[in-house]
C-alpha positions as CSV (number, residue, x, y, z in Angstrom):
1,M,23.1,-17.2,-22.7
2,F,21.6,-13.9,-23.8
3,I,18.2,-15.6,-24.6
4,L,18.0,-16.9,-21.1
5,F,18.8,-13.4,-19.7
6,Y,16.1,-11.7,-21.9
7,R,13.5,-14.3,-20.9
8,F,14.3,-13.6,-17.2
9,L,14.2,-9.9,-17.8
10,F,10.8,-10.0,-19.4
11,F,9.5,-12.3,-16.6
12,F,10.9,-9.9,-14.0
13,I,9.3,-6.9,-15.7
14,D,5.9,-8.8,-15.7
15,L,6.3,-9.5,-12.0
16,L,6.9,-5.8,-11.3
17,K,3.9,-4.8,-13.4
18,I,1.7,-7.3,-11.5
19,Q,3.0,-6.1,-8.1
20,R,2.3,-2.4,-9.0
21,E,-1.2,-3.2,-10.3
22,S,-1.9,-5.2,-7.1
23,F,-0.6,-2.3,-4.9
24,Y,-2.8,0.2,-6.7
25,S,-5.8,-2.1,-6.5
26,F,-5.2,-2.5,-2.7
27,L,-5.0,1.3,-2.3
28,K,-8.2,1.9,-4.3
29,T,-10.5,-0.7,-2.8
30,G,-8.7,-3.2,-0.5
31,L,-7.4,-0.8,2.1
32,I,-10.7,0.8,3.0
33,Q,-12.4,-2.7,3.1
34,E,-9.7,-4.0,5.5
35,I,-10.0,-1.0,7.8
36,S,-13.8,-1.2,7.7
37,L,-13.6,-4.9,8.8
38,N,-11.7,-4.1,12.0
39,K,-13.8,-3.7,15.1
40,P,-12.8,-1.1,17.7
41,I,-9.8,-1.8,19.8
42,F,-10.3,-2.1,23.5
43,W,-7.8,-1.9,26.4
44,N,-9.5,-3.1,29.5
45,N,-6.8,-2.2,31.9
46,H,-6.8,1.5,30.8
47,N,-10.5,1.7,30.0
48,L,-9.7,2.9,26.5
49,Q,-11.5,2.2,23.2
50,I,-10.2,3.2,19.7
51,I,-12.7,3.5,16.9
52,F,-11.5,3.8,13.3
53,Y,-13.4,6.2,11.0
54,S,-12.5,4.4,7.8
55,Q,-14.8,6.4,5.6
56,Y,-12.7,9.6,6.2
57,Y,-9.3,8.2,5.4
58,K,-6.9,10.2,3.3
59,L,-3.9,9.1,1.2
60,V,-1.2,11.7,0.5
61,P,-0.3,11.7,-3.2
62,I,2.9,10.0,-4.1
63,L,5.6,12.5,-5.2
64,L,7.8,10.0,-7.0
65,N,7.0,7.7,-9.8
66,S,8.2,4.1,-9.6
67,Q,11.2,4.6,-12.0
68,I,12.5,7.6,-10.0
69,A,12.1,5.7,-6.7
70,I,14.1,2.8,-8.1
71,Y,16.8,5.0,-9.6
72,E,17.2,7.0,-6.3
73,S,16.9,3.9,-4.1
74,K,13.9,5.4,-2.3
75,T,10.8,3.6,-1.0
76,F,7.7,3.9,-3.3
77,S,5.1,4.6,-0.6
78,C,2.4,7.0,0.5
79,K,1.2,8.3,3.8
80,L,-2.2,7.3,5.2
81,Y,-4.2,9.4,7.6
82,L,-7.0,7.7,9.4
83,P,-9.1,9.5,12.0
84,V,-9.7,7.7,15.3
85,H,-11.8,8.4,18.4
């Protein structure tokens, strides 16, 4: 019984590590690529156009580390500021 629990625990820890690494990779490279791919947004009925300036995006540093966020039941997230025109 304990062996099964420890196998699950190690598997679960590996999944968390993969998820964190994927999240960091997305923040470093994937996010700006995805924003850059989007074309301007148009609203024809309001004659409005929104253009994203993805090269000027800012991420606010994360104040919590992942262990503290889990312990305090808080979301491990950061704020994104993206200029638009």
